[in-house]
N, C-alpha and C positions, 0 to 999 in steps of 0.2 A: 685842527686838534681837539681845535672845541667839538666839532663834528662827532669826532670819534670818541670825545667822552657821550657827548648827548646819545648817538646810537648802544654804545653797552649799553645807557641807562636807561632807554627805553625797552630794549630788550630783560633785565629784571626788572624790571617794575609789569612786563608781558608776561616772562615766567612767576613772576609774586602772585601774579590777576589769577592765574591759570589755575597755579597751586591753591587758589583760596578756593577760589572754583568749585575744583575735583575734590577739595579735603575737606571743605565748611559749608559753601551755598547748597551742592548738591554733590554728597557721594553719589561712593555705587553700593548700593544696596544688592547684598548676595543670598538668595535666597535658594531655598533647597531646589534641586533637579530630581525627578524622577520619569520611569519609564511613558506613566501617562504623559509628558507634556515630549515626544518625541514624535516625529510623525507617519502615518501610517504604515509603512514597509518595514518602520521600525521596531513598531509595534506588532508585527505578524513574526518579526525575525526573533525580540524578545517573546515570545508566545512558543516557539518551536524550540528552542534553550532551554527553554521551561519545562517544554514536554520533555525532550532526550536526554535532559539533567534527572528528570521523576524514572524515565526508562532504566537509565544506568544505575541510580540510588536508593529511592524507593520512596525520599523522605517527603512527604506526603505537606509536611510540614511548614518546609521550609519554600516546598513548591505552590503549595497557599499563599504564601508571603507572595513569591512573588509573580502571582496572576493577580492576586489584587494588584496590586500593584499600579495596576494595565488599571482601575476604575472603569473596566468595558460595562455601561449595562445593559450590552447585550452578548454578553461572553461566551454563551451558548452557541449561538446564534455564528458570532465569531471563530469558534472553534469547528465548528461545519464547515464554515466556509472555506477553510486551510489546509483539512484535513483531503474535503475534496480536489481543493488548488492542488496540495501536492502529489495527490493521487493522481492526476491528471498530469500534473510532468514527471510518473514515476516515478519516485521519490517514496522510496517502499521505507526507508526506516524514517525518514519522520514523519509518514503515513502513519507508522505503525506505533511509535513516539506517541502520536495526535490521539493514536484510536485507546491505547491507554487510558492516558490523560482526562476523555471522554465520560469513557468507564467509571473512571474515579468520582465524574461528576457527574454521574445517571446519565451521561447521552449518548443515544444509539442512534444509528444509524445501517441498512443494509452493509455499506460500503465495510463503516466501523469491524463488521462480526469480521470479514478475512481475517483480522490483522489481533484479532483479541484473544486465541488463542493459537498454540503452537505443538505439535503432536509430539510426543517422547519416543525415542528413535532406539526402538529395542531390536537386537538381531533375531534373526527369526531362522530356523535349521533348515526345516521342511519344507516343499519348495510348494506352492500352492498345487493342486490340478489342475490341469488343460482346461484353457476356457475356449470353448466353441460359438460361432457368430448364431445370432438367432436363423432360423430356415429361409426366412421373407428378409435376408438381407445379403446379396452377391456382395462380397469383396474375399481377400486373398486370407488366404487359413495363415491363422496366428502361430508364431512360434514353437517349437515341442523341445524341453516342455517350458511350460509359463513362467517367466520372470518371480524369482521368491519376494512376497513383500516383504520389506525391512522397516516398516516404519509403521506403528500402528501405536494405541488411545493405551491399551492395557500389554501387561507384559506377558500375557498368553493369550493371544487373540486370534478370535476362529473365524477364517472367511467362509463368507454368504456364498453358496452356493447358486442361489433360489434371487432372484434380482428381482428389482421389480420397477424394471428399466429395460429396456432393450432399442438399439443404436438401429435407427432405421437408414440413416446415410456414412458413410462411413470414405469423405475423399481426398485422396490425396492432392495439396497443391505447391507445386514450382514456385520461388520465390527467388527472388536476386541476395546474390552474396553477403550483399550490406544493408540487407532485412533480416531480423531475426526470428529464425521460423519459431512457431507456435504454434498451440493447439488449441482450437476454437471449437466451442462447446455453443451450439442454443439446443437449449429442451422446450418443448413441448409437452401442450394436455393433447389425450386419444384425438380426442382430433383437428388435432395442429395448430392452436393456441400459445401468442408463447406464454414461459414461468419464467416470473421477473423472482428471484427471492431465492431460488433453488441452490444449496450449496454442492459443491464442484470439490472434489480432492482428484489430487495428483503425486500421487507416491511413485517412487525412485526405492533402486540399492540406495540404501543408506539417510534416505530424508521423506518428507512428505511435506505437502503446502495446499491450500484451499484457498476458494473465489467463491464471491455468489453473481449468477447471474442477474443482471437487466443494468448494472454497472454503466454502460455503452448504451441508451435505450438508439442513440443515432443510428446504431447496427442494428439492430434487434431487444424487443425488453426482456428477452429468453437468450439473449448473448454472453460469454465471455469468453477471456483466453486466458493462456501461460505462453511465459515465454521456453522454450524449452532450451535448455545445455548442447554443444552437440556429441558428448560423451555421454551419455543417459539414454538408459529404456525408461518410456515411463510406461504409468496404466492409471484409468478414467475408472475414477468409482461416484456416485450418486447420494449425499447422506448421510454415506459414511467409509473410512476409506478402506473399508477389510468388502468391499460390496463394489468387490470389480467386475465391467461390464466391458471395457476394451486395455486388453497388456499391450506392452510388444512394439510400443510409440516410438518412434526415434528418429535424429531430423538426417535422413539417408541426404546422400549427394545426387543432385537430381541433374536436367540439362542445364537449366538460368540457374544454379546454386546447390538451396535445402530443401527435404520438405518440411512445409508444413502441414498440419491433417484437421480437415475440418468434419466435423463431427455433431449428428443430428441426431435428440436423443427425447425418446419421446416413455408413459409407464407402459407396462404390458397391460394389455386386454384383460378384463378381469376374467 
């Protein structure tokens, strides 16, 4: 019996001493938490979420507060690195949101130019004239009539019939079904040197997109590509969506899968 009392007394004393230490001697101190106190991975997620929220609601004051809470002394470099990472992973929505955020902060790179504008899609009732290849290029004739250009930057676009570029090689590539078919464009100067930073427009019925060359220098400094949908027919333009130099590209079925297209483009000789 005495042992039981001594045990209970010891427990009571121990609990009392523990509570006294926790409440009086060394109480828990609450501190404010912020995104700046998180690890790098969560900071990147926070920045992407802030960029995507800004892309949705356009509330710059709230977005500014969110990115300031990171207390990042190298914010510009962080945004550029995160944009490049998103682009390499094919995260177009995140890359587009980060490009818009970067533009608001006056940060610009060649890759961001692709995402800083979206053309207004308007119907065009009158078809474009039939395009014919340059005499120096040997490939199959384009379909007749040429596809109607549906996307433009103005409500009454005027297609430019005489372009300043020509296709010197147009090569179909049969890729496996598991690989997304692409339009692969390499732009060179008149003596064959790569031209990075050139704007390439891809247009189709009801839409348009663009990219700039040079984002994959490991392939070629003048290279860029575009993923094709299976049910679309595409046109390729340089600098302006109405300056079409290749029309009627689509991912036809081939022996091993679907066709991709490889184009090498140079300026016309003066």
